[in-house]
Phi, psi and omega in degrees: 000131182284158179296326180298320182293334179271314186288325182297310177294325178296316176298321178297318179294315179298316179296319178296319179297318180294320181292326183260012177297116183294145180270178185293325177297320177295320177297318182297322175299312180298310186291332178302322179277312187294317183294326178300325180290333184271344182286159174257155177297146007274353182296325181298314179296314179298322180294315180297316179294316180295325180297319181285313187277323188227055185305318181293322178294320178296317177299316179299318179297315179294321181299317181282348180260008187240137174246129179248130173250108180272115180259013182071313177269358179179174180226150174242123181251134174238121182240127177242115175230166184308124176088355182201143171235122188239134173250130182228135177257131176248120180205147180054034177076009181232168180235145174229115179272125183279147180293000000 
């Protein structure tokens, strides 16, 4: 098998991963919902109420509590809020929150 036959598809996958690497705004939308599910009461209840009433404030809180490592082909987000530290991988336009 020639190197071209191997490298061309590999280059295509890497380019697709880089093109579909989700940005921080996409993460904030995702995390606003996902983090509320992972919290324990009373934070969980406050988060749900806050999500409905103060969605922008909740996003701002998550934004300042999040560190993003952009790896070009994907991103790793670490968010620390009271009671939970969450690691999330963003790749191919989707997110996977690690346990």
